[in-house]
C-alpha positions in Angstrom: -23.4 -7.3 24.9 -19.9 -6.3 23.9 -18.1 -7.9 20.9 -14.4 -8.2 20.6 -12.4 -8.8 17.5 -8.7 -9.0 16.5 -6.9 -6.3 14.6 -5.4 -6.8 11.1 -1.7 -6.8 10.1 -2.5 -4.7 7.0 -3.7 -1.1 7.3 -5.0 1.7 5.1 -5.3 5.4 5.9 -7.2 6.7 2.8 -10.7 5.3 3.3 -13.4 7.8 2.5 -16.4 7.8 4.9 -18.7 10.2 6.7 -17.0 9.5 10.0 -15.8 12.7 11.5 -15.7 11.8 15.2 -12.5 10.6 16.9 -11.2 9.7 20.3 -8.0 9.0 22.1 -7.0 5.3 22.8 -7.6 4.3 26.5 -4.1 2.9 26.7 -2.4 5.7 24.8 0.5 6.1 27.3 1.1 2.3 27.3 1.2 2.3 23.5 3.8 5.1 23.6 5.9 3.1 26.1 5.9 0.0 23.9 6.7 2.2 20.9 9.7 3.6 22.7 11.1 0.0 22.9 10.3 -0.7 19.2 12.0 2.5 18.1 15.3 1.2 19.4 15.2 -2.1 17.6 17.5 -2.9 14.7 16.2 -4.2 11.3 17.2 -7.7 12.2 15.4 -7.5 15.5 12.2 -6.2 13.9 12.3 -9.1 11.4 12.9 -11.7 14.1 10.2 -10.2 16.4 7.4 -11.1 14.0 9.2 -13.3 11.4 9.1 -10.6 8.7 10.7 -10.4 5.3 13.4 -7.7 4.8 10.9 -5.5 3.0 8.3 -5.8 5.7 11.0 -5.3 8.3 12.0 -2.0 6.7 8.4 -0.9 6.3 7.7 -1.4 10.0 11.0 0.0 11.2 10.1 3.2 9.3 6.7 3.1 10.9 8.2 3.0 14.3 10.5 5.9 13.6 7.7 8.1 12.3 5.2 7.2 15.0 4.1 10.2 17.0 5.3 12.7 14.4 3.0 15.6 13.4 2.7 14.5 9.7 2.2 10.8 10.4 -1.2 9.6 9.1 -3.9 8.9 11.7 -7.3 7.3 11.3 -10.1 5.9 13.4 -9.2 2.2 14.2 -12.4 0.8 12.5 -11.2 2.5 9.3 -7.5 1.9 9.6 -7.4 -1.9 9.8 -7.7 -3.6 6.4 -7.7 -7.5 6.8 -10.3 -10.1 5.9 -12.5 -9.3 9.0 -12.6 -5.6 8.3 -13.1 -6.0 4.5 -16.1 -8.2 5.2 -17.5 -5.6 7.7 -17.4 -3.1 4.8 -17.3 -0.1 7.1 -17.2 2.2 4.1 -20.9 1.7 3.8 -21.7 2.4 7.5 -24.0 5.3 8.3 -23.8 7.4 11.5 -26.1 5.0 13.4 -23.9 2.0 12.5 -20.8 3.8 13.6 -22.3 4.9 16.9 -23.6 1.5 17.8 -20.1 0.0 16.9 -18.4 2.5 19.1 -20.4 1.4 22.2 -20.6 -2.3 21.4 -17.4 -3.3 19.6 -13.8 -3.4 20.9 -10.6 -4.3 18.9 -7.8 -6.0 20.7 -4.3 -4.8 19.8 -0.7 -5.7 20.5 0.3 -2.0 20.6 -2.8 -0.2 21.9 -4.2 -3.0 24.2 -7.9 -2.3 23.4 -9.3 0.1 20.9 -12.7 1.7 20.5 -13.8 2.1 16.8 -13.4 5.9 17.0 -9.9 5.8 18.5 -7.3 7.5 16.4 -4.3 5.3 15.6 -1.1 5.5 13.5 0.5 2.9 11.2 2.1 0.1 13.1 2.5 -3.7 13.3 2.9 -5.4 16.6 1.3 -8.9 17.0 0.1 -9.9 20.4 2.2 -13.0 20.4 5.4 -11.0 19.9 8.1 -11.7 22.4 8.9 -8.1 23.1 10.8 -7.6 26.3 9.2 -5.0 28.5 8.9 -3.8 32.1 6.3 -6.5 32.9 8.1 -9.5 31.4 9.4 -11.2 28.2 6.3 -10.9 26.1 3.2 -8.8 25.4 0.9 -11.2 27.3 2.7 -10.3 30.5 2.3 -6.6 29.7 -1.3 -6.6 28.6 -3.2 -9.4 30.4 -4.2 -7.6 33.6 -4.7 -4.2 31.8 -7.0 -5.6 29.2 -8.9 -7.8 31.6 -9.6 -4.9 34.0 -10.6 -2.7 31.1 -13.2 -5.2 29.9 -14.5 -5.7 33.4 -15.2 -2.0 33.7 -16.5 -1.8 30.2 -19.1 -4.5 30.6 -20.6 -2.7 33.6 -22.0 -0.2 31.1 -24.1 -2.9 29.4 -27.3 -4.3 30.6 -26.6 -7.7 29.0 -23.4 -8.9 30.6 -22.1 -10.9 27.7 -18.8 -10.6 25.8 -19.0 -12.1 22.4 -15.6 -13.4 21.3 -14.9 -13.0 17.5 -11.2 -12.6 18.1 -8.5 -15.1 17.4 -6.9 -17.3 20.0 -3.7 -15.3 19.8 -5.5 -12.2 21.1 -7.9 -14.0 23.6 -4.8 -15.3 25.4 -4.3 -11.6 26.5 -7.4 -11.9 28.6 -7.6 -13.5 32.1 -10.8 -15.4 31.4 -11.0 -16.9 34.9 -11.1 -13.4 36.4 -13.4 -12.0 33.6 -15.9 -14.8 34.0 -16.7 -13.5 37.5 -18.2 -10.4 35.9 -19.8 -11.6 32.7 -20.5 -14.5 30.4 -17.7 -15.0 27.7 -19.1 -16.7 24.6 -17.0 -18.0 21.8 -18.1 -18.3 18.1 -16.7 -20.7 15.6 -17.5 -21.3 11.9 -16.8 -24.9 10.7 -17.0 -26.7 7.4 -17.9 -30.4 7.0 -15.1 -32.6 5.7 -16.4 -35.5 3.7 -13.2 -37.4 4.1 -13.2 -37.4 7.9 -16.9 -37.0 8.5 -16.1 -34.1 10.9 -16.4 -30.4 11.0 -13.3 -28.2 11.0 -12.4 -24.5 11.0 -10.9 -23.2 7.8 -8.9 -20.0 8.7 -9.8 -17.7 5.8 -13.5 -18.6 5.7 -13.6 -18.2 9.5 -12.1 -14.7 9.3 -14.5 -13.6 6.6 -17.5 -15.0 8.6 -16.4 -13.2 11.7 -16.3 -10.0 9.7 -19.8 -10.6 8.3 -21.1 -11.4 11.7 -19.7 -8.2 13.2 -21.4 -6.3 10.5 -24.7 -8.2 11.2 -24.4 -7.3 14.9 -23.8 -3.6 14.1 -26.5 -3.2 11.4 -29.2 -5.0 13.4 -28.0 -3.7 16.8 -27.9 -7.2 18.2 -27.6 -7.2 21.9 -28.5 -10.8 22.8 -27.5 -14.3 21.8 -30.9 -15.5 20.6 -31.0 -12.9 17.8 -27.5 -13.8 16.9 -28.5 -17.4 16.2 -30.5 -16.1 13.1 -27.2 -15.1 11.4 -26.6 -16.9 8.1 -23.9 -16.3 5.5 -22.4 -18.2 2.6 -24.1 -21.4 3.7 -23.2 -21.1 7.4 -26.1 -21.6 9.8 -26.3 -22.0 13.6 -25.8 -25.6 14.7 -27.8 -26.2 17.9 -26.4 -29.7 18.4 -22.8 -28.6 18.4 -23.4 -25.4 20.4 -23.7 -24.9 24.1 -24.1 -22.0 26.5 -20.6 -20.8 26.0 -19.9 -21.8 22.4 -21.9 -20.8 19.3 -21.1 -23.1 16.4 -22.1 -22.2 12.8 -21.6 -24.9 10.2 -22.1 -25.7 6.5 
C-alpha cells in the first residue's frame, strides 16, 4: 500500500532529526525546467500566479532567484514541509525505522517536483498545483504533470504486494493524476474526515480538522507499518472513528 499526501505552502529548513540519508527527486530535471520559467517572472506575475500578497510575492521571487545556488538551503522533503499535515505527523520524533517505512510507503505530490519521496532533497519554493503556469505542455501544471505523475505511480505500485494507493491528498493535487488509467493497475482509495452538523443533520468536511486528521493518520500508518485497509479502520483520533455505514470499497469515511 502506498499513501499519497499534498505538500505544504510553508516550509522550514532548520528541523533537527537523526535523518542523515537523502536522495535526488525523480523529476529533478522537470523541476529545473519549471524553475527556469519561474525565474523569468516579474513580481506582479508571481503574485498573480498564486494570488499572493506583495510580501509573499517578494519572498517567492527571491526563492526562485536563489534556487539551484550552492548556498541555498536543502532538506529532505518530509522535514522541509511545515503545514498542518506535517505538524501532526510530528516527524521530529520519528526513529530510523519510521523514516525507512515512510520512504517506501509515502509519496508527496508537488507542483514543482511532481512526486517526492520523503528522503528527496528539496529547496525552498512555492508552486501550487493549480497554478496556471504556461509551459511546454500547456497552460497549467495539470497539463505538465498528469501523465508523468500517473506513470510514476503505476511503476511505483508494482513494488508493493498490496496494490492500493491510499489518498490523503487534497483534490487540488489528486487532479494531477489520471485516475482512469491508474485504476487499471491498482485500487485508489479516498479518505475523508467529517463532522456532524446539528443544524443540518448531515456530516461535512471541515478543512482544518481534515488536514490535521490526515497528518495524524499518516503518522499512524508509518508508526504501525500499516499495509492494508482493515488495519487502517482501527484508526481513531480526536473523536473521529471509522464509519462503516458511510464508507464503501473506495471511500473510507471517519466521523465524529
